[in-house]
N, C-alpha and C positions, 0 to 999 in steps of 0.2 A: 527219328530223323525229322519228323514234323516239328518237334519242339526245338531242334537245332535250327531248323529252317525258320521257324517263327522268331526265335531269338536273333538269328542273323538279320531278318527283315526288320525287326524292332531296332536293332543296332544301326542299320542303314538309315532308317527313318529318323532315328535320334541324331545321327551325324548330319543328315540333310537339314533337319530342323535347326540344329546348332549353327549351321553355316548361314542360314537365312536371317538369324537374329542380327540386327544392326548394333554394332558396338556404339555405346554412347560416346559422342565426341564432345570435347569442350567447345563451347560456342566462342567464336572470336569476338573480341570487343567491337562495339559498333564503330563504324567509320565516322570519324569527325574530321572534316577538312581543316587543315591548318590555314589560318588567314595568311594570305600572301599580299604583299604590297605591290601594286601594279602602278607603273608610271602612267599617269593620265594628265591630260591638259587641264589646267584649272579652268573653272567655268568663267565665261566672259562676264565682266562686270556689267550689271544692268545700268542702262543709261539713267542719269539723274533726271528727274522730271523738271521740265521748265517751269519756273515759278509763274504763277498767273499775275498779270499786271493789275494793280488796283485802279479802278476807274477814276478819272479826273473828276473831282467834285464839281457840282453845278455852280454857276456864278452866284446863285442865291445862297448856297452853303458857304461859299467863300466870303460873301459880304457879311453873313452872320458871324463867321469866325473873325473877320476883321473888326466887327463891332465889339465882340467880346475882348479881343486883344486891346482895343482902344480903351475899353472900360477899365482894364487893369493897368493901363499905362505902358503896354508893350507896343510902342509906336513902330518899331522896325517890323515886327510880325504883322501888325495891322496894315502897314504900307504894302508888304508883300501880298497879303490876302486881297487887298483892294486892287492892286495891279493885276493879279491873276484873274480876278473877276472881270476887270475891264477887257483883258485880252480874250477871255472866253465868252464874253457876252455877245449874244446876237440880238437881244432885245434892247431897244434904246432906254427903257426904264432901268434895266440892270446896269447899263453903262452909266447912266445918270447917278444911280445910287452908289456905285463904286467911286465915281468922281467926287461925290459929296463926302464919302468916307475919307478919300485921300485929302480933301480940303481940311477935314477935321484933324487929320494926322499932321498936316503942315502947320495948322494953327496951334496944335498942342506942342509941336517941337519948335515953334517960333520961326518957321521958314516962310 
């Protein structure tokens, strides 16, 4: 009877051991989220930068530009440069130089 009992205990141990083995399961495929289109407000347009103003040339620069225009015979451009120099001149010498340039323009054009 001891051998029957030993056999019976071995059978019970074998059944219990068989029940504890985990059955291999197939691993599910990894979760990959599907892209979804969500309605969102478009980003606000960025404000365009304000262009920087170019500084007004000094009367000396205007007189030099008038002299160069006078040399090549562009009397209209020379007159504009000399007039702008006279308008922006705070120094009497600059005003005198611009007036002299205008005189040369009038002489060249016959006025």
